[in-house]
C-alpha positions in Angstrom: 5.6 -9.3 -13.7 2.6 -11.4 -14.8 2.0 -11.0 -18.5 -0.1 -14.0 -19.4 -2.9 -16.0 -17.8 -0.6 -19.0 -17.6 1.7 -17.0 -15.4 -1.0 -16.7 -12.8 -1.7 -20.4 -13.0 1.9 -21.4 -12.4 2.2 -18.8 -9.7 -0.8 -20.4 -8.0 0.8 -23.8 -8.5 4.1 -22.8 -7.0 2.5 -21.1 -4.0 0.5 -24.2 -3.3 3.1 -27.0 -3.9 6.6 -25.4 -4.0 7.1 -22.2 -1.9 8.9 -23.2 1.3 8.8 -26.9 0.7 12.0 -27.1 -1.3 14.3 -25.2 0.9 12.9 -27.4 3.7 13.8 -30.5 1.7 17.3 -29.1 0.8 18.0 -28.2 4.4 16.9 -31.7 5.6 19.2 -33.3 3.0 22.1 -31.1 4.2 21.7 -32.6 7.7 21.3 -36.0 6.2 24.5 -35.5 4.3 26.4 -34.5 7.4 25.2 -37.7 9.1 26.4 -39.8 6.2 29.8 -38.3 6.2 30.1 -38.6 10.0 29.0 -42.2 10.0 31.5 -43.1 7.3 34.3 -41.3 9.2 33.4 -43.2 12.4 33.2 -46.5 10.5 36.7 -46.0 9.0 38.0 -44.4 12.3 39.1 -41.2 10.5 40.1 -38.7 13.2 40.4 -35.8 10.8 36.7 -35.6 10.1 36.1 -32.4 12.0 39.0 -30.6 10.2 37.8 -32.0 6.8 34.2 -31.0 7.4 35.2 -27.5 8.7 37.3 -27.0 5.5 34.3 -27.9 3.3 32.1 -25.5 5.2 34.7 -22.7 4.9 34.8 -23.2 1.1 31.0 -23.3 1.0 30.9 -20.0 2.9 33.4 -18.3 0.5 31.3 -19.5 -2.5 28.2 -18.1 -0.8 29.9 -14.8 0.0 31.1 -14.5 -3.6 27.6 -15.2 -4.9 26.1 -12.6 -2.6 28.6 -9.9 -3.3 29.0 -10.3 -7.0 25.6 -11.6 -8.2 22.7 -11.7 -5.7 22.4 -10.5 -2.2 19.8 -13.2 -1.4 22.4 -16.1 -1.3 21.6 -18.7 1.4 24.8 -20.7 1.3 26.5 -18.4 3.8 23.8 -19.3 6.4 24.1 -23.0 5.5 27.9 -22.9 6.1 27.6 -21.2 9.5 24.7 -23.4 10.7 26.5 -26.5 9.5 29.3 -25.7 11.9 26.8 -25.9 14.7 26.0 -29.5 13.7 29.6 -30.4 14.8 28.6 -29.4 18.4 25.7 -31.9 18.3 27.5 -34.9 16.8 27.8 -36.8 20.1 24.4 -35.7 21.6 21.6 -38.2 22.2 18.6 -38.6 19.9 16.4 -37.0 22.5 18.6 -33.9 22.5 18.5 -33.8 18.7 14.7 -34.0 18.6 14.3 -31.4 21.3 16.7 -29.0 19.5 14.9 -29.5 16.2 11.5 -28.9 17.8 12.7 -25.7 19.6 14.2 -24.4 16.4 11.2 -25.1 14.2 8.8 -23.6 16.7 11.0 -20.5 17.3 9.2 -18.3 14.6 5.9 -18.9 16.3 7.3 -17.9 19.7 9.1 -14.9 18.2 5.9 -13.7 16.5 4.2 -13.7 19.9 7.0 -11.5 21.3 6.7 -9.2 18.3 3.0 -8.8 19.0 3.8 -7.9 22.6 6.1 -5.1 21.4 9.6 -6.6 20.8 11.2 -4.3 18.2 12.2 -5.7 14.8 15.9 -5.8 14.0 15.5 -4.0 10.6 13.7 -1.2 12.3 16.1 -1.0 15.3 19.2 -0.9 13.0 17.6 1.2 10.4 18.6 -1.0 7.4 16.3 0.0 4.5 16.1 -1.8 1.3 13.7 -0.7 -1.4 12.9 -3.2 -4.1 11.8 -0.6 -6.6 15.1 1.2 -6.2 16.9 -2.1 -6.6 15.2 -2.7 -9.9 16.2 0.7 -11.1 19.8 0.2 -10.1 19.9 -3.2 -11.8 18.5 -1.7 -15.0 20.5 1.5 -15.3 23.1 1.7 -12.6 26.9 1.2 -13.0 29.1 -1.3 -11.1 29.6 1.0 -8.2 25.9 1.4 -7.6 25.4 -2.3 -8.1 27.9 -3.3 -5.4 26.5 -0.7 -3.1 23.0 -2.1 -3.7 24.3 -5.7 -3.1 25.9 -4.6 0.2 22.6 -3.1 1.4 20.7 -6.2 0.3 23.2 -8.4 2.1 22.7 -6.6 5.4 18.9 -6.4 4.9 18.7 -10.1 4.0 20.8 -11.2 6.9 18.8 -9.2 9.5 15.5 -10.4 8.0 16.5 -14.1 8.2 17.5 -13.6 11.8 14.5 -11.6 12.9 12.0 -13.9 11.3 13.9 -16.9 12.7 14.4 -18.5 9.3 18.0 -19.4 10.3 16.5 -21.4 13.1 14.1 -23.1 10.8 17.0 -24.1 8.6 19.0 -25.4 11.6 16.0 -27.3 12.9 15.7 -29.1 9.5 19.5 -29.7 9.6 19.1 -31.5 12.9 16.1 -33.5 11.7 18.2 -34.7 8.7 21.1 -35.6 11.0 18.7 -37.5 13.3 17.2 -39.4 10.3 20.7 -40.3 9.0 21.8 -41.4 12.4 18.8 -43.7 12.7 19.6 -44.9 9.2 16.0 -44.5 7.9 17.3 -44.1 4.4 20.0 -46.8 4.7 17.4 -49.5 5.2 14.2 -48.2 3.6 12.5 -51.6 3.5 12.6 -51.8 7.3 11.0 -48.3 7.6 8.5 -48.6 4.8 5.5 -48.2 7.1 7.0 -45.0 8.6 7.5 -43.5 5.1 3.9 -44.5 4.2 2.5 -42.8 7.3 4.5 -39.6 6.6 3.4 -39.6 3.0 -0.3 -40.0 3.9 -0.5 -37.8 7.0 2.1 -35.3 6.0 0.5 -34.9 2.5 -3.0 -34.5 4.0 -2.1 -32.0 6.7 0.4 -30.1 4.6 -1.9 -30.0 1.6 -4.8 -28.7 3.6 -2.7 -26.1 5.4 -1.2 -25.0 2.1 -4.7 -24.6 0.6 -5.7 -22.4 3.5 -2.5 -20.2 3.1 -3.1 -19.8 -0.7 -6.8 -19.1 -0.1 -5.7 -16.3 2.2 -3.3 -14.9 -0.4 -6.1 -14.7 -2.9 -8.5 -13.3 -0.3 -10.8 -16.3 -0.6 -10.4 -16.7 3.2 -9.6 -13.8 5.6 -6.1 -13.6 7.1 -5.6 -14.5 10.7 -5.3 -11.4 12.8 -2.4 -13.0 14.7 1.1 -13.2 13.2 1.8 -16.2 15.6 -1.2 -18.1 14.0 0.2 -17.2 10.5 3.5 -18.7 11.5 1.9 -21.8 12.9 -0.1 -22.2 9.6 3.2 -21.8 7.7 4.8 -24.5 9.9 1.9 -26.9 9.3 1.8 -26.2 5.5 5.5 -26.4 4.7 7.1 -29.2 6.8 4.5 -32.0 6.6 4.3 -31.6 2.8 8.1 -31.4 2.4 8.5 -34.6 4.4 5.6 -36.2 2.4 7.6 -35.4 -0.8 10.7 -37.0 0.6 8.7 -40.1 1.7 7.0 -40.3 -1.6 10.2 -40.2 -3.6 11.8 -42.7 -1.2 8.9 -45.2 -1.6 8.8 -44.7 -5.4 12.5 -45.6 -5.6 11.7 -49.0 -4.0 9.7 -50.1 -7.1 11.6 -51.3 -10.1 9.6 -49.4 -12.7 9.3 -46.0 -11.0 12.8 -46.4 -9.5 14.3 -46.8 -12.9 12.5 -43.7 -14.2 13.6 -41.7 -11.2 
């Protein structure tokens, strides 16, 4: 619905610097938050941590379900709540297991794309869940409550299947695990000790993620041709989103160490 040249500029800006990067940051912080809560519970020897965290996830799931059913089918909190429960299963695993799990989860979309190219059927096609955005706009504009809830239910099913078939749920879980790992290693508890790590991530992540994001945006605007392979497109997405998201996190962390910028932040 672009109506002004400035709209196009800001769309370009968000495609380059925002799309994908912020759910990645939020997912990483979810895992980091789990780690903080777990470490505090272990330090104070609270045996009820699992029950307490499970209760919080259940409440989060109910909030997400209410949001999806009553307002917007694209709610993500339901997935966060379900995937957060899986973190409990990894709480006593080694760092090596955490990193291997995160790597597998983040690379899963690339592997899945290869299987799709080889003929693996898509879930939405196999289960015949159809969701037409043009019809959705018409329902939102002129439909009654009955049509609205029916639309939301179709959207919920379509959204859930899409996030499973494109492995976005695995991407989110991989970022959860990386956040858990970073919290366990206490990278953010003692930032001075890990300043060189944050600097390296800022420089290399910003460079790699920035270049890959430029290539993706150039493909969107047909400046560069699309890759003929969905697997290569998924790999480009991985290289554009995660390095730049971690560069943002590192940049904010380093900025907070300086009195002047830290005060502003």
